[in-house]
C-alpha positions in Angstrom: -12.7 -59.8 -22.9 -13.0 -62.8 -24.5 -10.6 -64.6 -26.7 -12.9 -64.6 -30.0 -13.6 -61.0 -29.5 -9.9 -60.4 -28.8 -9.2 -62.3 -32.0 -11.6 -60.3 -34.1 -10.2 -57.1 -32.7 -6.8 -58.3 -33.9 -8.1 -59.0 -37.4 -9.5 -55.5 -37.6 -6.4 -53.7 -36.4 -4.3 -56.3 -38.8 -6.4 -55.1 -41.9 -5.8 -51.6 -41.1 -1.8 -52.1 -40.6 -1.7 -53.9 -43.9 -3.5 -50.8 -45.5 -1.5 -48.3 -43.8 1.9 -50.4 -44.3 1.1 -50.5 -48.2 0.3 -46.5 -48.2 3.5 -45.5 -46.5 5.5 -47.7 -48.6 4.2 -46.5 -51.7 4.9 -43.1 -50.7 8.8 -44.1 -49.9 8.9 -45.9 -53.2 8.5 -42.3 -54.6 10.4 -40.5 -52.3 13.4 -42.8 -52.4 13.3 -43.6 -56.2 12.9 -47.5 -55.6 13.2 -48.8 -59.1 10.2 -50.8 -60.5 12.8 -52.8 -62.5 12.0 -56.7 -62.1 9.2 -55.8 -59.7 11.4 -54.5 -57.0 8.8 -51.7 -56.0 5.9 -53.8 -55.7 7.9 -56.3 -53.8 8.6 -53.6 -51.3 5.3 -52.2 -51.0 4.0 -55.6 -50.5 6.6 -56.8 -48.1 5.7 -53.6 -45.8 2.2 -54.0 -46.1 2.6 -57.5 -44.7 4.7 -56.6 -42.1 2.2 -53.9 -41.3 -0.5 -56.3 -41.2 1.2 -58.6 -38.9 2.1 -55.6 -36.5 -1.1 -54.3 -36.4 -2.6 -57.8 -35.6 -0.3 -58.1 -32.5 -1.3 -54.5 -31.5 -4.8 -55.4 -31.8 -4.6 -58.6 -29.6 -2.3 -57.3 -27.1 -4.5 -53.9 -26.7 -7.7 -56.2 -26.5 -6.1 -58.3 -23.6 -4.9 -55.4 -21.9 -7.8 -53.3 -21.6 -10.5 -54.3 -19.3 -14.1 -54.2 -20.5 -16.8 -56.7 -21.8 -19.6 -56.4 -24.4 -19.5 -53.8 -27.0 -18.2 -51.2 -25.2 -15.4 -53.1 -24.6 -15.0 -54.5 -28.2 -15.3 -50.5 -29.1 -12.6 -49.4 -26.8 -10.2 -52.1 -28.1 -10.5 -51.3 -31.7 -10.5 -47.8 -31.1 -7.1 -47.9 -28.9 -5.5 -50.3 -31.3 -6.4 -48.4 -34.4 -5.1 -45.1 -32.8 -1.8 -47.0 -32.1 -1.6 -48.3 -35.7 -2.2 -44.9 -37.2 0.2 -43.1 -34.8 3.1 -45.5 -36.0 2.2 -45.0 -39.5 1.9 -41.1 -39.0 5.2 -41.3 -37.1 7.1 -43.4 -39.6 5.5 -41.3 -42.6 7.2 -38.4 -40.8 10.4 -40.0 -40.5 10.6 -41.3 -43.9 9.9 -37.9 -45.5 12.3 -36.1 -43.3 15.0 -38.2 -44.4 14.0 -38.7 -47.9 15.7 -36.6 -50.8 12.4 -35.0 -52.1 13.4 -32.8 -54.9 11.7 -29.2 -55.1 9.2 -28.3 -57.7 7.8 -25.3 -59.1 4.2 -25.8 -60.6 4.4 -29.4 -59.9 8.0 -29.7 -62.4 11.1 -30.9 -60.8 14.0 -28.3 -61.5 17.3 -28.7 -63.3 20.2 -26.5 -61.9 21.8 -24.6 -65.1 25.4 -23.2 -64.3 28.0 -21.5 -66.1 31.6 -21.6 -65.0 33.7 -18.7 -65.9 37.4 -19.8 -65.9 40.4 -17.5 -64.4 41.5 -14.9 -67.1 45.0 -16.2 -67.2 43.2 -19.5 -69.0 43.8 -18.7 -72.7 43.2 -22.3 -74.3 39.8 -23.1 -75.0 38.5 -26.2 -72.5 36.9 -27.8 -75.8 40.7 -28.5 -76.4 41.0 -30.4 -73.3 41.1 -34.2 -72.7 39.2 -36.2 -69.5 36.0 -36.0 -68.0 34.1 -33.0 -67.2 31.2 -32.8 -64.8 29.4 -31.1 -62.1 28.5 -32.4 -58.8 25.6 -31.0 -56.7 25.9 -32.1 -52.9 23.7 -31.9 -50.1 25.6 -30.6 -46.8 24.3 -31.3 -43.3 26.3 -30.3 -40.2 29.4 -29.3 -42.5 29.4 -32.9 -44.0 28.3 -33.8 -47.5 25.7 -36.4 -47.2 24.7 -37.2 -50.6 25.6 -35.7 -54.3 24.0 -36.0 -57.7 26.1 -35.8 -60.7 25.3 -33.6 -63.5 27.0 -32.6 -66.8 29.5 -29.8 -67.7 29.9 -29.2 -71.7 33.4 -27.7 -72.3 32.5 -28.4 -75.9 29.9 -25.4 -75.6 32.6 -23.2 -74.0 32.3 -19.4 -75.0 34.6 -16.5 -74.6 32.9 -13.6 -72.6 34.9 -10.6 -71.8 38.2 -12.4 -72.6 37.3 -15.2 -70.3 36.2 -18.8 -71.1 32.5 -19.6 -70.1 31.7 -23.4 -69.6 27.8 -24.3 -69.3 26.3 -27.3 -67.3 23.5 -28.6 -66.0 22.7 -30.9 -63.0 19.4 -32.3 -61.1 18.2 -30.5 -57.9 17.4 -33.9 -56.3 16.8 -32.8 -53.0 15.5 -30.0 -50.4 17.8 -31.3 -47.7 21.0 -29.7 -46.3 22.7 -26.8 -47.9 23.9 -27.0 -51.8 27.6 -27.7 -52.7 28.9 -27.6 -56.1 31.7 -29.6 -57.2 33.5 -28.9 -60.6 35.8 -31.1 -62.4 37.1 -29.9 -66.1 38.9 -32.1 -68.4 39.8 -34.6 -66.0 41.0 -32.2 -63.5 39.0 -31.0 -60.0 38.5 -27.5 -60.4 37.0 -26.0 -57.5 33.9 -26.3 -55.1 31.5 -23.8 -53.6 28.6 -23.7 -51.5 26.0 -21.6 -53.6 22.8 -19.6 -52.4 20.1 -21.9 -53.3 17.2 -22.3 -50.9 15.5 -25.6 -50.1 12.6 -24.8 -52.3 13.9 -22.2 -55.0 10.7 -19.9 -56.4 10.3 -18.8 -59.7 12.4 -15.7 -59.0 15.5 -18.1 -59.3 14.6 -18.8 -62.9 16.8 -15.5 -63.4 20.8 -15.9 -63.9 22.4 -15.0 -60.6 25.0 -12.6 -59.8 28.8 -14.0 -60.6 29.7 -15.8 -57.4 31.2 -16.2 -55.1 30.3 -13.1 -53.2 33.0 -12.2 -50.7 32.0 -10.2 -47.5 31.0 -6.7 -47.9 34.3 -5.6 -46.1 36.6 -7.8 -48.5 38.2 -7.2 -51.8 36.1 -8.2 -54.9 36.5 -11.8 -56.2 39.5 -11.6 -58.3 39.5 -12.4 -62.1 42.3 -15.0 -61.5 39.9 -17.4 -59.9 37.2 -19.3 -61.4 33.6 -17.7 -60.6 30.1 -19.4 -61.6 26.7 -18.1 -61.8 23.3 -20.5 -61.8 19.6 -20.4 -62.4 17.0 -22.8 -61.9 14.9 -24.4 -64.9 11.8 -26.4 -64.5 12.1 -30.0 -66.2 9.7 -30.0 -69.1 7.8 -33.0 -69.6 8.7 -35.2 -72.9 6.2 -34.6 -75.5 3.3 -36.9 -76.0 4.6 -40.1 -78.0 2.6 -40.8 -81.1 -0.9 -42.7 -80.5 -1.3 -46.3 -81.7 -3.3 -44.9 -84.7 -0.6 -42.6 -85.5 2.3 -45.3 -85.5 0.3 -47.6 -87.9 -0.2 -45.0 -90.0 3.5 -44.1 -90.0 4.3 -47.8 -90.5 1.8 -47.9 -93.5 3.4 -45.0 -95.0 7.0 -46.1 -94.6 5.9 -49.5 -96.1 4.1 -47.9 -99.0 7.1 -45.7 -99.7 9.4 -48.7 -99.8 6.9 -50.5 -102.2 6.6 -47.5 -104.4 10.3 -47.5 -104.8 10.6 -50.9 -106.1 11.2 -51.4 -109.8 8.8 -53.8 -111.6 11.6 -55.7 -113.2 13.6 -56.1 -110.2 15.0 -59.5 -109.2 12.8 -62.0 -107.5 14.8 -62.2 -104.6 13.7 -58.6 -104.1 10.4 -59.0 -104.2 10.4 -62.0 -101.8 10.3 -60.0 -98.8 6.8 -58.4 -100.0 5.3 -62.1 -99.6 6.1 -62.6 -95.8 3.5 -63.0 -93.2 2.5 -59.4 -91.9 2.9 -57.4 -95.2 -0.6 -56.1 -96.5 -2.5 -58.0 -98.8 -2.5 -55.6 -101.4 1.1 -55.2 -101.5 1.5 -59.1 -101.3 -0.8 -59.7 -104.0 0.9 -57.3 -106.4 4.5 -58.9 -105.1 3.1 -62.2 -106.3 1.7 -60.9 -109.6 5.3 -59.3 -110.3 7.2 -62.6 -109.6 4.9 -64.8 -111.4 4.4 -62.5 -114.8 8.1 -63.3 -115.8 8.6 -64.8 -118.9 11.5 -66.8 -117.7 10.3 -67.8 -114.1 11.6 -71.0 -114.0 15.3 -69.6 -114.8 15.1 -66.9 -112.3 13.7 -69.1 -109.4 16.0 -72.0 -110.0 19.1 -70.1 -108.4 16.9 -69.3 -105.7 16.0 -72.8 -105.1 19.3 -73.8 -105.0 20.8 -71.0 -103.1 23.4 -72.0 -100.4 21.4 -69.3 -98.4 19.4 -71.6 -96.5 16.8 -68.6 -95.8 16.7 -67.6 -99.2 16.1 -71.0 -100.6 13.3 -71.8 -98.0 11.7 -68.4 -98.8 11.7 -69.0 -102.5 10.3 -72.6 -102.0 7.6 -71.3 -99.6 6.5 -68.8 -101.9 5.3 -71.4 -104.6 2.1 -72.0 -102.7 0.9 -68.4 -102.9 1.8 -67.9 -106.6 -1.4 -67.6 -108.7 -1.8 -69.0 -112.3 0.0 -72.1 -113.9 3.3 -73.0 -112.5 4.2 -76.1 -114.6 7.3 -74.4 -115.4 8.4 -74.8 -111.8 8.4 -78.6 -111.7 11.6 -79.3 -112.9 13.5 -76.5 -110.4 11.4 -78.0 -107.5 12.6 -81.8 -108.7 16.1 -80.3 -108.9 15.7 -78.7 -105.3 14.8 -82.2 -104.2 17.9 -83.8 -105.6 20.0 -80.9 -103.9 18.3 -81.9 -101.0 19.2 -85.3 -101.1 23.0 -84.3 -101.7 23.0 -82.1 -98.8 21.6 -85.2 -96.4 24.5 -87.4 -97.9 26.8 -84.5 -96.8 25.4 -84.4 -93.2 25.6 -88.2 -93.0 29.1 -88.3 -94.2 30.1 -85.4 -91.4 31.0 -86.4 -87.9 29.8 -85.3 -84.8 33.0 -83.7 -83.8 33.2 -81.7 -87.2 29.5 -80.4 -86.8 28.8 -80.5 -82.8 25.7 -77.9 -83.0 24.2 -80.3 -85.8 23.7 -77.2 -88.0 23.8 -79.3 -91.2 20.7 -81.4 -89.9 19.0 -78.2 -89.1 19.6 -76.4 -92.4 18.3 -79.6 -94.1 15.3 -79.6 -92.0 14.6 -76.0 -92.8 14.7 -76.6 -96.7 12.9 -79.8 -96.5 9.8 -78.2 -94.7 9.6 -75.6 -97.3 10.3 -78.2 -100.0 7.3 -80.1 -99.0 5.2 -77.1 -99.3 6.3 -76.2 -102.6 6.1 -80.1 -103.7 2.5 -80.6 -102.3 1.5 -77.2 -104.3 2.7 -78.4 -107.6 1.4 -82.0 -107.0 -2.2 -80.5 -106.5 -1.9 -77.9 -109.4 -0.1 -79.4 -112.0 0.2 -83.5 -111.0 3.9 -83.1 -110.5 5.5 -86.4 -109.4 8.3 -85.8 -106.9 8.4 -89.3 -105.3 11.8 -90.4 -107.0 13.3 -87.3 -105.1 11.2 -88.1 -101.9 12.1 -91.8 -101.9 15.9 -91.1 -102.1 15.6 -88.4 -99.2 13.6 -90.9 -97.2 16.2 -93.4 -97.6 19.1 -91.1 -96.9 17.3 -89.8 -93.5 17.4 -93.2 -92.0 21.1 -93.3 -91.8 21.9 -91.0 -88.9 19.4 -92.7 -86.3 20.9 -90.9 -83.5 19.9 -87.3 -85.1 16.4 -86.1 -83.6 16.3 -83.2 -86.0 16.6 -85.7 -89.0 14.1 -88.1 -87.5 11.5 -85.8 -86.4 11.8 -83.3 -89.1 12.6 -85.1 -92.3 12.2 -88.8 -92.1 8.7 -88.9 -90.2 7.2 -86.5 -92.8 9.0 -88.2 -95.8 7.7 -91.5 -94.8 4.3 -90.4 -94.2 4.0 -88.9 -97.5 5.3 -91.9 -99.4 2.7 -93.9 -97.9 0.1 -91.4 -98.9 1.3 -91.4 -102.4 2.7 -94.6 -103.2 1.2 -97.0 -100.7 4.9 -97.5 -99.5 4.7 -98.5 -95.8 7.1 -96.9 -93.4 9.7 -99.2 -91.6 9.0 -100.4 -88.0 12.1 -98.2 -87.0 10.4 -94.9 -88.8 9.0 -92.3 -86.1 5.0 -92.4 -86.3 3.5 -89.6 -87.9 2.1 -87.0 -85.3 
């Protein structure tokens, strides 16, 4: 067989190896519960698929070069033999992976939970609920008298009850595998209590939904299990799938209903600060319009807005300044409070200029000034356009103070750049050569 035909056989065999490798590993992801966190399961499938592709290509090439034959019959023989080898290896790998995996049994397609009740010895008189320490069940898989793996469940002493004068403690543990015999380990209130091999088959059927007899059951010729020792009983329960969550439409309706309920609870005369959240982005237009009307209709609007515009809380001050852009109606009463906010900004910049880098290593003062100034400019441009407000005295002082801290990128980019631009627009005052240019 020629080399080009051999290479084509290798390509076809590699394609089959790629597919079978991905299929086998995809099954292993489920069987071995490989986490999908950060794409782990996807990377595993891709890696094994690539490995299968390389192995398939090698098998195809070796098979094609080994088998004698030319022409179409030789090509068919090479492809058939290499594919048979790839499929045989995939089937063997699948069988081994399945045999070694901890595949949980199911009933009607649902995985199972082992419900257990532990009956304490008759001489235990104190309620287990009064004990301290950790309590749990441990379901083990025993092969050749060795516990190869175990899965932890819960034991609930707080739910203990008296039954015929003996305390009974309930618990549950997932049935995670069909492999091996089932061992049940018990720890109650921090103390290992006992362990048993329980008569649970690899694939329990629906008959195991009923409670078993109390065990362990000694051989027929032995004495009955004494009340002075711990005993247990169990049953199997299918794990019910969680109820379906709400649809996207239901979630939107629930959110709208909750928002409406909060809005209905608002008092018309509530402080402006309480109405500000209803003017934010994402609030329904209906609620936002109503909130703005509640704010602007105050007889003493300027008096109520002033402490918000000058608030020590930067978020509150910025929100109060920005809402001015949205307020309907005449706003000339807000000219003095906004001018006062400008003078307050200048005072804050002055304090930043007087603060050393060591005293404010995170430049929080400049960041707060930046946030306030951005919101102040929104209010200033609105009032200048609607009522001819002149805030150039405040803006000029802010501009001069913003030039002091040349090393502060926040001050230069967010305050100085904007202030110098608007001073030129409004007064014709040209920026200094050292001022950052407008964007």
